[in-house]
C-alpha positions in Angstrom: -1.7 31.8 -11.3 -1.4 28.2 -11.6 -1.7 26.5 -8.5 1.2 24.3 -7.0 0.0 20.2 -7.3 -1.2 18.7 -4.2 0.9 16.6 -2.0 0.2 13.3 -3.2 1.0 14.4 -7.1 4.4 15.8 -6.0 5.3 12.7 -4.0 4.4 10.8 -6.8 6.4 13.0 -9.2 9.6 12.4 -7.2 9.4 8.9 -6.5 9.7 8.5 -10.1 12.5 10.8 -10.4 14.2 9.2 -7.5 13.7 5.5 -9.7 15.3 7.0 -12.7 18.3 7.9 -10.6 18.5 4.5 -8.7 18.5 3.2 -12.4 21.2 5.3 -13.4 23.3 4.4 -10.6 22.4 0.2 -10.7 24.1 0.1 -14.5 27.3 1.9 -12.9 27.5 -0.6 -9.8 30.1 -3.3 -9.5 27.8 -6.7 -9.7 28.0 -6.9 -5.8 26.2 -3.9 -5.0 24.0 -4.0 -8.2 22.9 -7.3 -7.1 22.2 -6.1 -3.5 20.0 -3.1 -4.6 18.3 -5.5 -7.1 17.4 -8.0 -4.1 16.5 -4.5 -2.3 14.1 -3.3 -5.2 12.3 -7.0 -5.8 11.7 -7.8 -2.1 8.2 -8.7 -2.0 7.4 -7.1 1.4 9.7 -4.0 1.7 10.5 -3.3 -2.0 10.0 -1.2 -4.5 8.0 -3.9 -6.7 6.1 -4.7 -3.6 4.8 -1.0 -3.3 4.0 -0.7 -6.7 2.4 -3.8 -6.8 0.0 -2.6 -3.7 0.1 1.0 -5.0 -1.4 -0.7 -8.1 -4.0 -2.4 -6.3 -5.0 0.2 -4.5 -5.4 2.3 -7.6 -7.7 -0.7 -8.6 -10.1 -0.6 -5.4 -10.5 3.1 -6.4 -11.2 2.4 -9.6 -13.7 -0.2 -8.8 -15.9 2.2 -6.8 -15.9 4.6 -9.2 -16.8 2.7 -11.9 -19.6 1.5 -9.8 -20.7 5.0 -9.4 -20.5 5.8 -13.1 -17.5 7.9 -12.9 -15.2 5.9 -14.8 -15.6 3.5 -17.1 -15.4 -0.4 -15.9 -12.5 -1.1 -18.6 -10.0 1.4 -16.0 -11.4 -0.7 -13.1 -10.5 -4.1 -15.3 -7.0 -3.2 -16.4 -6.0 -1.9 -12.8 -7.2 -5.3 -11.7 -5.5 -7.3 -14.2 -2.3 -4.9 -14.0 -2.4 -6.0 -10.2 -2.6 -9.5 -10.6 -0.1 -9.4 -13.2 2.2 -7.8 -10.6 1.6 -9.9 -8.1 2.2 -12.6 -10.0 5.7 -11.4 -11.3 6.4 -10.8 -7.4 6.1 -14.4 -7.1 8.0 -15.4 -9.9 10.6 -13.1 -8.6 11.0 -13.8 -5.2 12.3 -17.2 -5.4 15.2 -15.7 -6.8 15.9 -13.2 -3.4 18.1 -15.7 -1.9 20.1 -16.0 -5.1 20.3 -12.1 -5.4 21.4 -12.0 -1.9 24.2 -14.4 -2.0 25.6 -12.8 -5.0 25.5 -9.2 -3.1 27.4 -10.3 -0.2 30.4 -11.8 -2.3 33.3 -9.7 -2.9 33.9 -8.9 -6.5 37.9 -10.0 -6.0 37.3 -13.6 -4.9 36.2 -14.7 -8.2 39.3 -16.8 -9.4 37.8 -17.8 -13.4 34.6 -15.9 -14.2 31.2 -18.2 -14.2 30.4 -20.3 -17.0 27.5 -18.5 -18.8 24.0 -20.0 -18.4 21.6 -20.9 -21.1 18.8 -18.1 -21.2 15.2 -19.6 -21.7 12.4 -17.4 -22.0 9.2 -18.2 -20.7 6.5 -16.7 -22.4 3.1 -16.4 -20.1 -0.6 -16.8 -21.4 
């Protein structure tokens, strides 16, 4: 007889499933609602991205302790630490766009008289 997964494992599975559902819904929302959802997801304090960053940071602390005990290779801790730092930097980069997303999310879809001019896209590479 197999044992059921412990609650935290089931919780992680459920969150993953719900994130997939949210992505599916997002792709079908009108622009103002999609902007609202994105703004909430990217909120550094209460959003999904902030939560995932906190989770990875917590995982890094766990991995450090386990690496110091010899239970995990140091590379696992270093990789989680790097991921935590990168997510934190990404969160900071995206935070500067919160007001814009919130503003777009409060605009009625029918008030646009003419479509906005397309913006030039710039790709930044981080090293």
